[in-house]
Legacy VTK file of the C-alpha trace (Angstrom):
# vtk DataFile Version 3.0
C-alpha trace
ASCII
DATASET POLYDATA
POINTS 157 float
-30.533 -99.845 39.567
-31.184 -96.124 39.250
-32.793 -94.009 41.930
-36.504 -93.267 42.035
-37.115 -90.008 40.175
-40.367 -88.913 41.836
-38.633 -88.037 45.121
-36.350 -85.070 45.738
-33.188 -85.115 47.886
-35.314 -84.628 51.019
-37.483 -87.619 50.156
-40.525 -85.513 49.254
-42.683 -86.561 46.315
-42.474 -84.212 43.330
-43.242 -84.119 39.623
-40.104 -84.773 37.566
-38.874 -81.734 35.595
-38.902 -82.746 31.924
-38.390 -79.200 30.633
-34.879 -79.830 29.321
-35.658 -83.196 27.706
-35.813 -83.548 23.940
-39.114 -84.142 22.193
-38.985 -87.624 20.676
-41.508 -90.074 19.267
-42.497 -92.335 22.143
-44.404 -95.601 22.058
-45.491 -97.988 24.811
-47.118 -101.391 24.409
-48.849 -103.110 27.319
-51.000 -106.145 27.856
-53.195 -107.839 30.400
-55.969 -110.402 30.445
-59.234 -111.154 32.123
-60.117 -114.743 32.947
-63.770 -115.721 33.214
-66.152 -118.628 32.951
-66.426 -120.004 29.386
-70.158 -119.200 29.422
-69.359 -115.530 30.111
-66.961 -115.312 27.185
-69.545 -117.016 24.980
-72.070 -114.260 25.844
-69.483 -111.623 24.953
-68.489 -113.217 21.633
-72.063 -113.909 20.548
-73.073 -110.360 21.411
-75.949 -111.709 23.482
-74.953 -109.887 26.660
-77.862 -107.694 27.705
-75.569 -104.668 28.230
-74.481 -104.651 24.585
-71.099 -104.745 22.842
-68.848 -105.520 25.791
-65.544 -105.405 23.908
-66.464 -102.262 21.965
-67.429 -100.404 25.125
-64.294 -101.648 26.910
-62.147 -100.387 24.017
-63.691 -96.901 24.220
-63.294 -96.897 28.029
-59.600 -97.731 27.631
-59.091 -94.913 25.135
-60.836 -92.457 27.451
-58.743 -93.660 30.395
-55.436 -93.183 28.561
-56.389 -89.559 27.924
-57.180 -89.035 31.630
-54.082 -90.707 33.113
-52.567 -87.472 34.460
-55.828 -86.797 36.323
-55.709 -90.222 37.991
-52.020 -90.647 38.824
-50.760 -87.633 40.787
-47.230 -87.265 39.393
-47.915 -88.087 35.732
-47.458 -85.306 33.194
-50.441 -84.460 30.971
-49.553 -85.634 27.464
-50.785 -84.968 23.976
-51.435 -88.511 22.775
-51.143 -88.967 19.014
-52.409 -92.568 18.745
-54.092 -95.231 20.862
-54.815 -98.762 19.705
-56.554 -101.265 21.951
-57.033 -104.857 20.806
-59.305 -107.112 22.858
-58.919 -110.695 21.708
-60.346 -113.957 23.072
-57.279 -116.210 23.443
-58.935 -119.311 24.901
-62.428 -120.407 25.890
-62.239 -118.308 29.072
-59.744 -115.455 28.534
-59.701 -112.103 26.765
-56.317 -110.495 26.179
-56.005 -106.723 25.989
-53.029 -105.279 24.131
-52.621 -101.520 24.028
-50.276 -99.279 22.057
-50.049 -95.585 22.924
-47.936 -93.046 21.038
-46.943 -89.419 21.486
-44.324 -86.936 20.406
-43.166 -85.536 23.702
-40.674 -85.181 26.525
-41.835 -88.128 28.607
-43.019 -91.659 27.910
-46.504 -93.116 27.585
-46.133 -96.292 29.646
-48.549 -95.053 32.299
-51.144 -94.137 29.678
-50.894 -97.574 28.073
-51.085 -99.360 31.441
-54.080 -97.258 32.477
-55.859 -97.964 29.185
-55.277 -101.711 29.502
-56.482 -101.885 33.087
-59.577 -99.751 32.539
-60.545 -101.739 29.432
-60.304 -104.942 31.486
-62.152 -103.388 34.436
-64.921 -102.358 32.053
-65.314 -105.963 30.928
-65.508 -106.961 34.584
-68.090 -104.263 35.311
-70.277 -105.229 32.376
-70.139 -108.968 33.140
-70.044 -109.107 36.951
-73.761 -109.870 37.171
-73.154 -113.224 35.476
-69.585 -113.941 36.672
-68.223 -112.360 39.866
-65.224 -114.702 39.857
-63.445 -113.063 36.928
-59.822 -112.089 37.513
-57.576 -109.524 35.862
-54.043 -110.829 35.455
-50.665 -110.189 33.931
-50.902 -106.442 33.332
-47.439 -105.303 32.257
-45.394 -103.198 29.871
-44.267 -105.274 26.886
-42.146 -102.627 25.185
-41.330 -98.931 25.097
-39.358 -96.780 22.722
-38.166 -93.206 22.534
-36.517 -90.850 24.944
-33.074 -90.753 26.481
-33.286 -94.301 27.833
-34.094 -95.652 24.362
-35.885 -98.888 23.622
-36.887 -101.538 26.140
-38.443 -104.935 25.400
-39.778 -107.472 27.923
-37.951 -110.756 27.512
LINES 1 158
157 0 1 2 3 4 5 6 7 8 9 10 11 12 13 14 15 16 17 18 19 20 21 22 23 24 25 26 27 28 29 30 31 32 33 34 35 36 37 38 39 40 41 42 43 44 45 46 47 48 49 50 51 52 53 54 55 56 57 58 59 60 61 62 63 64 65 66 67 68 69 70 71 72 73 74 75 76 77 78 79 80 81 82 83 84 85 86 87 88 89 90 91 92 93 94 95 96 97 98 99 100 101 102 103 104 105 106 107 108 109 110 111 112 113 114 115 116 117 118 119 120 121 122 123 124 125 126 127 128 129 130 131 132 133 134 135 136 137 138 139 140 141 142 143 144 145 146 147 148 149 150 151 152 153 154 155 156
């Protein structure tokens, strides 16, 4: 296991110096899900929720969040994102899965941007539906794969 990179030799938190790293094409894919009552998902799918297009708004919120990741997480580098794709898919009668792909050409990876996008998209669904279902739960948020950079490709088994 390698050492944590956001701490210097004195143990102080610091932003990692990526100045000498090569610019490479970097991709991260994440996923998570929100579990709810079947009646809640039915409202979302039918488009009969009084707040409007829940999944469409959640998708836009996730995109916005990915672009703001460095403002939310103190030691993240601001990145020029070249592509964001967020898919929100009902996978059962009570679950919506969010899969996010974020890409950049840069010196550091986009895992944090993809994770932030996934979580904010799911939180937006919660926010829009909490009036009818406070028992929803967000689960299984994780990185599925990443590519690019010195460490190369990684795939969750």
